[in-house]
NUGU-208641 format. One line per field, with one value per residue (C-alpha): residue in one letter; x, y, z. Coordinates in Angstrom, 1 decimal, decimal comma. Example, Ala and Ser with C-alpha at 12.3 -4.5 7.8 and 13.67 -1.06 7.14 Angstrom:
% NUGU-208641
residu	(a|s)
xx	(12,3|13,7)
yy	(-4,5|-1,1)
zz	(7,8|7,1)
***
This chain:
% NUGU-208641
residu	(m|n|r|r|r|v|i|p|l|t|f|f|l|c|l|l|f|i|g|n|n|a|v|a|q|a|g|h|g|k|l|l|i|s|f|q|h|i|a|n|g|k|p|l|v|l|r|d|s|s|y|t|n|a|f|n|e|n|y|q|v|t|r|l|k|y|y|i|s|n|i|h|m|d|g|r|s|e|a|v|n|k|q|v|f|l|i|d|a|s|a|t|d|t|l|s|l|e|l|p|e|g|t|y|q|t|l|s|f|t|l|g|v|d|s|l|l|n|c|s|g|a|q|d|g|a|l|d|p|l|n|g|m|f|w|t|w|n|t|g|y|i|f|f|k|l|e|g|y|s|s|s|s|t|a|d|l|n|r|i|e|q|h|i|g|g|y|r|g|p|y|k|a|q|r|v|i|t|l|r|l|d|k|p|l|s|l|a|q|n|g|v|q|q|l|d|v|q|l|n|l|d|k|y|w|l|s|v|h|p|v|k|l|a|e|n|p|l|v|m|i|p|g|a|l|a|s|r|a|a|d|n|a|v|a|m|f|s|i|k|p|a|q)
xx	(116,6|114,7|114,8|118,3|118,5|116,2|118,6|121,0|118,9|117,8|121,1|122,1|118,9|119,2|123,2|121,6|119,4|122,6|124,6|122,1|121,2|124,7|125,1|122,0|123,7|126,7|125,7|127,9|127,4|129,9|131,3|132,7|135,5|136,6|139,8|139,5|142,0|141,5|143,2|142,1|138,0|139,0|139,7|143,7|144,6|148,4|151,1|148,4|147,4|149,5|148,0|148,5|149,2|148,6|151,7|151,0|153,5|152,9|153,1|152,3|151,7|153,6|153,1|150,7|150,4|150,0|149,6|145,9|145,9|143,9|140,6|137,7|134,4|133,3|136,1|134,4|137,0|135,0|135,0|138,1|140,4|144,1|144,7|147,3|146,0|148,4|146,3|147,4|146,2|146,9|144,3|140,7|140,7|138,2|138,2|136,2|135,6|133,7|131,8|129,4|125,9|125,0|124,8|127,8|128,5|132,6|135,5|139,1|141,9|145,6|147,8|151,2|151,6|152,7|156,3|156,1|155,3|158,1|160,4|159,6|161,9|160,5|157,3|154,8|151,2|150,9|154,4|156,4|159,6|158,6|155,5|158,2|157,7|160,6|163,5|165,9|165,0|166,6|163,8|160,8|158,0|156,9|153,9|152,9|154,5|154,1|156,0|156,3|157,6|157,8|158,6|159,4|161,6|165,3|166,0|167,4|164,5|162,5|161,6|159,7|159,9|157,8|158,2|156,8|157,5|159,4|158,3|161,2|161,3|159,5|159,5|156,8|155,1|152,1|148,7|145,2|142,4|139,1|136,2|132,4|129,9|127,5|124,4|124,4|125,7|123,4|124,8|122,2|123,1|124,2|124,1|126,6|127,5|129,4|131,7|133,6|137,0|138,3|141,8|142,3|145,6|145,7|145,7|149,2|151,0|148,9|146,8|148,7|152,2|153,3|155,0|156,9|158,4|160,6|162,1|161,6|161,3|162,8|161,3|162,8|163,9|162,3|162,6|161,4|160,2|158,2|157,0|155,3|154,1|152,5|150,5|149,4|148,3|145,5|143,5|143,4|140,8|136,8|134,0|132,3|128,9|125,9|124,6)
yy	(73,3|73,0|69,2|69,4|71,4|68,6|66,3|68,1|69,4|65,5|64,6|67,6|66,8|63,0|63,7|65,9|63,2|60,7|63,0|64,0|60,4|59,9|62,5|61,0|57,3|58,7|59,6|58,9|58,6|58,6|55,9|56,0|53,3|53,0|51,1|49,2|47,2|44,6|41,7|39,0|40,2|44,0|46,8|47,4|50,4|51,4|51,4|51,1|47,3|44,1|40,7|37,7|36,0|32,0|31,1|32,5|34,9|38,7|41,7|45,7|47,5|51,0|51,6|49,8|51,3|50,4|51,2|50,3|51,2|50,5|49,8|48,9|47,8|44,2|44,0|47,3|49,4|52,3|52,0|51,9|54,5|54,7|56,6|55,2|55,7|55,4|53,9|54,4|52,9|56,4|57,4|57,8|59,0|57,4|57,4|59,1|57,4|58,4|55,6|55,6|54,7|51,1|47,9|46,6|43,0|42,8|45,6|44,7|46,6|45,7|45,9|48,3|49,8|48,7|48,2|51,4|53,7|51,9|52,0|56,5|56,8|59,2|60,9|63,3|62,4|59,3|58,4|61,5|59,4|61,7|59,7|57,2|54,4|54,5|51,9|52,7|53,3|49,7|48,3|50,6|51,1|49,0|48,2|47,2|48,4|46,7|47,9|47,0|45,1|41,3|39,6|36,5|39,2|38,1|41,4|44,6|45,7|43,5|45,4|43,5|45,5|43,9|45,7|43,9|45,3|44,1|44,5|42,4|38,8|36,1|37,8|40,3|41,3|43,0|41,7|41,8|41,4|40,6|41,0|40,1|42,0|40,5|42,2|44,3|47,7|50,0|53,3|55,7|59,4|61,6|59,2|58,2|54,5|53,6|50,2|49,1|47,3|45,2|44,0|41,4|41,2|37,7|36,3|38,1|35,4|32,5|32,1|31,2|30,6|30,5|33,8|33,5|36,3|34,4|33,5|36,4|39,8|41,8|40,9|44,7|43,5|42,3|38,6|35,2|36,0|39,5|37,5|34,9|37,2|39,1|35,8|36,0|39,8|38,7|36,9|39,5|41,7|41,2|43,1|44,0|43,4|46,1|47,1)
zz	(38,4|41,4|41,5|41,5|44,9|46,7|46,6|48,1|50,9|51,3|51,5|53,8|56,3|56,3|57,2|60,5|61,7|61,7|63,6|66,1|66,6|67,3|69,9|71,4|71,8|72,8|76,3|79,5|82,6|85,6|87,8|90,8|92,2|95,5|96,5|100,6|101,9|104,2|106,2|109,2|108,1|109,3|107,4|107,4|109,6|108,9|111,6|114,6|114,0|114,1|111,9|110,9|107,8|106,5|107,9|111,7|111,0|112,4|110,9|110,8|108,0|107,4|103,3|100,8|97,5|93,7|90,6|88,6|84,4|81,6|83,4|81,1|81,7|80,4|77,4|75,6|73,5|74,1|77,9|78,6|80,2|79,5|82,8|85,5|88,9|92,0|94,7|98,4|101,3|103,8|101,4|100,8|96,8|94,5|91,0|88,6|85,2|82,4|80,1|78,1|79,1|79,4|81,2|82,5|84,0|84,6|85,7|84,6|85,1|85,4|88,0|87,0|84,6|80,5|79,0|77,3|79,8|82,1|79,3|79,2|82,0|85,4|84,1|86,4|88,0|89,3|88,1|89,5|91,3|93,7|94,7|95,6|93,2|90,6|90,7|87,6|83,6|83,1|86,1|85,5|88,3|91,3|90,8|94,0|97,4|100,8|103,7|107,7|110,4|111,4|114,2|111,6|109,5|109,4|108,1|110,1|112,5|111,4|108,7|105,6|102,2|99,1|96,2|93,3|89,6|86,2|83,0|80,8|79,9|81,4|85,0|84,0|86,6|85,1|85,7|84,4|86,7|85,3|88,4|87,9|89,5|91,6|89,6|86,4|86,6|84,7|83,8|82,4|80,9|83,2|85,3|88,9|89,9|92,4|92,6|95,8|95,1|98,0|98,5|100,9|101,5|103,3|99,5|99,5|101,8|99,9|97,3|94,1|96,1|99,4|100,3|103,7|105,7|107,5|104,0|101,9|103,9|101,7|97,5|95,9|92,4|89,3|89,5|89,2|93,7|92,5|89,7|92,4|94,6|91,4|90,7|94,4|93,7|91,5|94,1|96,0|94,1|94,7|94,0|97,3|97,1|97,3|100,6)
***
């Protein structure tokens, strides 16, 4: 009779040990990600500064906003954040993510919003239409919005509006961006680390395709132009080296 009781007790103790060990291995730390914006090698200043693109076209930026989603570290499924973040160059917000402790070498994210969310109509939070990033139920969200003025623009008032989006067919504008860190990032349990991601606007005008303000100052619907601009957007991002 006593022998029969030993087996369940031993089994229970094993389960307790495994459970406690799993909890110990499941420690998390916090990763802070900031997005910094530059053009012509200097910080982007909205409204007050003028910049020049690769085609010697002067421009001024009044608004720069874009969506970041599906953030990965090293492509690990347990280190994925499903939130959608709206980055606004007029703000200084920092993203805060909880990730499993460990060492990481790459940061990946999607520029844009996935098809399911685009098909779900107007939503709240970062996806609230009041943020000015929603077209219609048929075309979904604007993934990347750049607005301003340029003397090269042929549009009225010399305005420029680069509204990049589209989630259907050959002109999908979501782009997955993978950045390698200059050195491995070690995240300890309850530790805090920070990454600074830099967006270089110079690459938007010329990297994969030319985007000339004199020819296309207004890109405001999904299509070939928006898709080519989205290709360029991939080259804009890099990890700012640690100081």
